[in-house]
N, C-alpha and C positions, 0 to 999 in steps of 0.2 A: 308468678309461680316459678319461673325459671331462675329467680334470684334468691330462693329459699336456701337456708343454711344446709339442709339435707337435699342432695340432688334428686331431681324428679325425672323419671323416664317419660318422655312425651311420645305417645303412640296415637297418631291421628288417623281416623277412618271416616269415610263418608259413605254411609249406607242408608237404606230405608230405616225409618224410626223403629219399626217393629224388630228388625234385625239387631239394631244397636241395643234396644231394651233387652233382648234375649242375651246378648253378651254381658250387659250390666247385671242381669239376674244371676248369671253363673260366675260373677266376679272377674271376668276377663277385662272389664272396663270399670273405672272408678267414677266416671262422669260422662254424661251425654249432654251435649249442647244442642238444643233443637229449637225450631221455629214454632213449636206448640208444646203444651204440656203433655204429659203421658196420658193416653186415653184410658178411661176406666176399664175397658174391655181387654186391655193388654195382659192382664193376669199377673203382672210383675208387681211385687211389693216394693215400690220405690217412691220417691217424693219429688214433686215439682218445686223448683225455686225460681221465681221470676227474676231474671237478670235486668230486664228493662224492656221498654217499648218505644216506638217512634213511628213517624210517618214515612212516606217514601218520596224520593225525588226522581224525576225523569231526566235522563241524559241522552245525548246523541253526539256522534262525531260531527265536526263542523260541516262536512259535505252533506250529511243527512239533514242537519238542522237548517241549512240554507234552502233545502227543497220543501220544507214544511211551510204551510201558509196559514196565516191568521194567528190569533192569540191562543195560548195554551188554556185548556186542553183541546179546543176545537182543532188545533193544528195537527193533532194525532189522527183525526178522521181520514181514513184512506192511506195513511202513512205506514211505513214499515215498523213492526213491533216485534221485539223478542220477549218471549214469556218464560217464566220459570216453569219447570216440569210439574206434572200433575200431583206429585207428592209434596210440593211446597205449600205451606199453609196460606201464604199471601196470594197465591194465584187466584182463587175464587173471589177474594176481596178486590183484587185489581180488575178482574173481569166485571164484577158488579159495579165498581166505581165508573168504569168506562161506559157500561150499559146505561146507568142512570143518567149519564150526560149525553147519551145517544151518540157516542163516539165509537166508530167502527174501524179500527186500524186493520191493516193486512198483517196477519201473523206470519213472520218470515222464518221463525224457528222457535223450538221449545227446548229447554236445557235443564237437566237434572242438576248439573254442576254450576253453581253461581259464578265461579271464576271463569268458566268457559263461556257462559252467557255474556259476562262483562268483556271478555276478550273479543268476541264476535261483535259486540256493540261498539267497542273502541275501533274495530277495523271497518266500521261503516255499514254493517248489515242491517241495522235498525235501531230504533229507540229502545231504551231499557230502563227499568226502575231499580233503584238500590235503596237500602235503608238510609234515612236522612242522617244517621249518625256517622256515615262514611262519606257524605256528600262533599265536604270540604277536602278530604283526602283525595277523592276522585278528581276534583278540579285541580288540586295542587300537583298531582302525580301524572295526569294524563291530559291530552289535548281534547277536551270535551266541552260541550255547551250544556249548561243547566237549563232545561226547558221549563220546568215548573215543579211544584210540590203538590202532593195529594194527601188528604187526611185518611189514607188507607193505613190502618194500624198494623204494624209488624211487631211481633213479640218474640222474645228470646228467653229460653228457659235452660237452667241447669237441672238435670235429672240425676239424682244420686240415690244410693241405698240408705243414706243418712237422713233422718227426719230433721235433725238440727245439725247442720254441717259443721264438722270439727276438723276434718282432715286439712292440714295446712295448705296444701295445693288447691283444694276446692274452695277454701275460704279466700285465698288470694285471687282466684278467678272471679268469684262473686263480687268481691270488693272492688276490683279493677273495673268490672263492667258497670256496677252501680255508681261508683264515684267518678270515674273518668269518662267512660263511653256514653252512658245514658243520662248523666246528671243534667245536661242542658237540653235534652230532647224528650221531655215528658209531654205526651198528648194532653190537650185541654179537656177532653171528655174520655170517660172510660170506654173500653172496647164494646161492652155490652150496650151502653147508651148509643154509641155510634152505630152499631149494627141495627138498632131499632129505628133509626132515622129513616 
């Protein structure tokens, strides 16, 4: 998007989805990237475009990983865990995944901002989950231990006022996500089938 012939002004905001959709509806934003599609009750006439989906990977700082006992995911039982905030679509899926495995970690913090959650995780406050599409980068860029992966599906959507996206910047974002980021990380089952298990 930043390499298009016509310059694009990048204006990034992190708010609740309802607030972002309100900005989209009055054309203050051209695109909302979210961890869920637009809810039908939003009243905004916009369109969901699935960018991709993937599982999650659990990481910890080396000093935290050394204190965990047993194989993953049992090693998380009683261990320190950092959770995404209540507005994150993946949060109930993570909690359900842990619950079905009878794993009961100690929640050390909840974070609305994923970057802040990752920063506290890297600093050794607890175990944290990230989308698998960024797992390699996390290992490459930070001193972290990959504890294991989970089949918790995390989805990412582009929400725009266009039913068929034609704006060059929006097309570039969608293409980059589908071709580069999510191409190797397609879950084996659909989210609906997974949720039914």
